[in-house]
C-alpha positions as CSV (number, residue, x, y, z in Angstrom):
1,M,239.9,33.1,-28.2
2,A,239.7,30.3,-30.7
3,K,238.7,26.8,-29.6
4,K,241.5,24.9,-28.1
5,L,242.7,21.8,-29.9
6,K,242.3,18.6,-27.9
7,C,245.5,16.7,-28.3
8,I,247.1,13.4,-27.3
9,I,250.7,12.4,-27.0
10,V,251.7,8.9,-28.1
11,D,255.3,7.8,-27.3
12,D,256.7,4.8,-25.5
13,E,259.6,6.8,-24.0
14,P,258.7,8.5,-20.7
15,L,261.2,11.4,-21.2
16,A,259.8,12.1,-24.7
17,R,256.3,12.3,-23.3
18,E,257.4,14.6,-20.5
19,V,259.1,17.0,-23.0
20,L,256.1,17.2,-25.3
21,Q,253.7,17.5,-22.3
22,E,255.7,20.5,-21.0
23,Y,255.6,22.1,-24.5
24,V,251.8,21.6,-24.8
25,Q,251.2,23.2,-21.4
26,V,252.6,26.6,-22.5
27,I,250.6,26.9,-25.7
28,D,247.2,28.5,-25.3
29,H,245.8,26.8,-28.5
30,L,246.3,23.3,-27.0
31,E,244.5,21.2,-24.4
32,L,246.2,17.9,-23.5
33,V,243.7,15.1,-23.0
34,C,246.2,12.4,-22.1
35,T,249.5,10.7,-22.9
36,V,249.7,7.0,-23.9
37,E,252.6,4.6,-24.5
38,N,251.6,2.9,-27.8
39,A,249.3,2.9,-30.8
40,L,246.9,0.3,-29.2
41,E,246.2,2.6,-26.3
42,L,245.7,5.5,-28.7
43,D,243.2,3.4,-30.6
44,Q,241.2,2.9,-27.4
45,M,241.3,6.6,-26.5
46,L,240.0,7.6,-30.0
47,E,237.0,5.4,-29.4
48,K,236.2,7.2,-26.1
49,Q,237.3,10.8,-26.7
50,A,237.1,13.3,-29.5
51,I,240.7,14.3,-30.4
52,D,241.8,17.1,-32.8
53,L,245.5,16.5,-32.9
54,I,247.9,13.5,-32.3
55,F,251.6,13.8,-31.6
56,L,252.6,10.3,-32.8
57,D,255.9,8.5,-32.4
58,I,256.9,6.0,-35.0
59,Q,259.0,3.3,-33.3
60,M,256.8,1.8,-30.6
61,P,256.0,-1.8,-29.4
62,Y,253.2,-3.8,-30.9
63,L,252.4,-1.4,-33.7
64,T,254.5,1.4,-35.2
65,G,253.1,4.8,-35.8
66,L,253.2,4.4,-39.5
67,D,251.5,1.0,-39.3
68,F,248.8,2.6,-37.3
69,L,248.3,5.3,-39.9
70,K,247.9,2.5,-42.5
71,V,245.1,0.8,-40.7
72,R,243.2,3.8,-39.3
73,H,241.9,6.2,-42.0
74,D,239.5,8.3,-39.9
75,L,242.1,10.1,-37.9
76,P,242.4,13.7,-36.7
77,M,245.4,15.8,-37.5
78,V,248.7,14.1,-36.9
79,I,252.2,15.5,-36.2
80,I,254.9,12.8,-36.2
81,T,257.6,12.9,-33.5
82,T,260.5,10.6,-34.1
83,A,264.3,10.2,-34.0
84,F,264.4,8.7,-37.5
85,P,264.5,11.0,-40.5
86,N,264.2,8.2,-43.0
87,Y,260.5,7.8,-42.5
88,A,259.6,11.4,-43.5
89,L,258.4,10.6,-47.0
90,D,256.2,7.7,-45.7
91,G,254.8,10.1,-43.1
92,F,253.8,12.8,-45.5
93,R,252.1,10.2,-47.7
94,F,249.5,10.0,-44.9
95,D,249.0,13.8,-45.0
96,V,250.5,14.4,-41.6
97,I,250.7,18.1,-40.6
98,D,254.4,18.0,-39.8
99,Y,257.3,15.7,-39.1
100,L,259.4,16.6,-36.1
101,L,262.8,15.1,-35.4
102,K,264.0,14.4,-31.9
103,P,265.4,16.1,-30.0
104,I,262.5,18.5,-30.6
105,T,263.1,22.2,-29.8
106,F,260.3,24.3,-28.5
107,N,260.4,26.7,-31.5
108,R,260.2,23.8,-34.0
109,F,257.3,22.3,-32.0
110,F,255.5,25.7,-31.9
111,K,255.8,26.1,-35.7
112,A,254.2,22.7,-36.2
113,V,251.4,23.5,-33.8
114,T,250.8,26.8,-35.6
115,K,250.4,24.9,-38.9
116,A,247.9,22.6,-37.2
117,V,245.9,25.5,-35.7
118,R,245.7,27.3,-39.1
119,Y,244.7,24.1,-40.9
120,H,242.0,23.4,-38.3
121,S,240.7,26.9,-38.5
122,F,240.5,26.8,-42.3
123,K,238.8,23.3,-42.2
124,S,236.2,24.5,-39.7
125,G,235.6,27.7,-41.8
126,T,236.7,30.2,-39.2
127,Q,239.9,31.3,-41.0
128,E,241.2,31.7,-44.5
129,P,244.2,29.4,-45.3
130,T,246.6,32.3,-45.8
131,E,245.5,34.2,-42.6
132,A,248.1,34.3,-39.9
133,I,247.4,34.0,-36.2
134,T,247.0,37.6,-35.2
135,E,250.0,38.1,-33.0
136,Q,253.3,39.8,-33.5
137,P,256.4,37.6,-34.0
138,Y,257.9,36.0,-31.0
139,F,259.7,32.9,-29.8
140,F,260.3,31.1,-26.5
141,V,263.5,30.5,-24.5
142,K,264.0,28.6,-21.4
143,C,265.2,30.6,-18.4
144,D,264.9,30.1,-14.6
145,G,263.1,26.8,-15.2
146,R,260.3,28.1,-17.4
147,Y,259.7,29.0,-21.0
148,Q,259.6,32.7,-21.5
149,K,257.9,34.4,-24.5
150,I,260.1,37.0,-26.2
151,Y,258.5,39.4,-28.7
152,T,261.1,40.2,-31.3
153,S,259.8,43.8,-31.5
154,E,260.8,44.4,-27.9
155,I,264.5,43.2,-28.2
156,L,267.1,45.9,-27.8
157,F,270.1,43.5,-28.2
158,V,271.3,40.0,-27.6
159,K,274.6,39.4,-25.9
160,A,276.7,36.2,-25.7
161,L,278.0,35.4,-22.2
162,E,280.2,32.2,-22.5
163,N,277.6,29.4,-22.8
164,Y,274.6,31.7,-22.2
165,V,272.8,34.5,-24.0
166,L,271.4,37.6,-22.4
167,I,268.3,38.9,-24.2
168,H,267.9,42.6,-23.3
169,T,264.3,43.8,-24.1
170,S,262.6,47.1,-23.5
171,S,261.1,45.8,-20.3
172,D,263.4,43.1,-18.9
173,K,266.4,40.9,-19.3
174,Y,266.4,37.1,-19.9
175,M,269.3,34.7,-19.6
176,S,269.2,31.3,-21.3
177,L,271.7,28.5,-21.7
178,M,272.3,28.3,-25.5
179,P,274.8,29.7,-28.1
180,L,274.2,33.0,-29.7
181,K,274.0,31.3,-33.1
182,T,270.8,29.5,-32.0
183,I,269.1,32.9,-31.3
184,E,270.5,34.3,-34.6
185,E,268.9,31.4,-36.5
186,N,265.5,32.3,-35.1
187,L,265.6,36.0,-35.9
188,D,264.6,37.7,-39.1
189,T,267.8,38.5,-41.0
190,E,266.2,41.6,-42.5
191,A,265.4,43.0,-39.1
192,F,268.4,41.9,-37.1
193,I,272.2,42.0,-37.7
194,R,275.2,40.5,-36.1
195,V,277.7,43.3,-35.3
196,H,280.2,41.5,-33.1
197,K,280.9,37.9,-32.2
198,S,279.0,38.6,-29.0
199,Y,276.2,40.9,-30.1
200,I,273.1,40.9,-32.3
201,V,271.0,44.0,-32.6
202,P,267.7,45.0,-34.3
203,I,268.4,47.5,-37.1
204,S,265.3,49.6,-36.2
205,K,266.7,50.3,-32.7
206,I,270.0,51.8,-34.0
207,R,270.2,55.5,-33.4
208,S,273.7,56.3,-34.6
209,L,276.8,54.6,-35.9
210,E,280.3,56.0,-35.2
211,N,283.6,54.3,-35.9
212,H,283.3,50.9,-34.2
213,E,280.3,51.6,-31.9
214,L,276.5,51.7,-32.2
215,I,274.2,53.8,-30.1
216,L,270.8,52.1,-29.6
217,E,267.6,53.3,-28.1
218,E,267.8,54.0,-24.3
219,G,271.5,54.9,-24.9
220,H,273.0,51.4,-25.0
221,K,276.4,51.4,-26.6
222,I,277.3,48.3,-28.6
223,P,280.8,47.5,-30.0
224,V,281.2,46.8,-33.7
225,S,284.1,44.4,-34.5
226,R,286.3,44.9,-37.5
227,N,285.1,41.7,-39.0
228,Y,281.6,42.9,-39.1
229,A,282.2,46.7,-39.7
230,K,281.6,46.7,-43.5
231,Q,278.6,44.4,-43.3
232,V,277.1,46.6,-40.6
233,Q,277.7,49.8,-42.5
234,D,276.3,48.4,-45.8
235,K,273.2,47.0,-44.2
236,V,272.4,49.7,-41.7
237,L,273.1,52.7,-43.9
238,K,272.0,51.2,-47.3
239,D,270.7,54.1,-49.4
240,K,269.5,56.1,-46.3
241,V,272.4,58.6,-46.2
242,I,271.6,62.0,-47.5
243,K,274.6,63.5,-49.2
244,R,275.4,67.1,-49.9
245,K,275.0,67.9,-53.6
246,E,277.9,69.7,-55.2
247,P,276.9,73.2,-56.6
């Protein structure tokens, strides 16, 4: 396993620190050194401890995150976490790794961390800049009080259940409080397709298409609504249908 990045969370809001701390704890690439409430405490910690990555809020007492970036030039990697989008340009002038807007979702947080891991690996000479972290695509959802890793290759279908989604994989089922659209936005549109207002399926798991019904692997039957029927037929069948040639 690659070396873990030692990180520190800087935010004057207790809830914001708790959310980021929870996110950090489920990512293998990160090791949380501590959390602090302002830039002055951060400055003291940097003198005592080697840090690889800082999650830095902007609006804080005494010294803002941007002001701190102006006066300290020997900083490790920085990911800005803020509720204010208007500081993005200023942030990137300081070569920050990423700029996250609150409320920060886990998937967005994970993407930012992935960028930091790749950059650190490249800078340390252990990975080429275009080399991806060697793991098949996945995302996290919160269910039963914990964040669950879902590999997209294992998804059989996703079903909307009022305010929840049910993610049915080849090995288990996971229910999470979120709209179906949120899951849809985090899936590869070339690999997954919406077939009904309540269903998303992976194209590779479709075994047959008949009238307004799909048959998936393991025999699951999924309805296809009239609104999605043409889109499904066009995308699923494409040019894969072998037609009988006339003599």
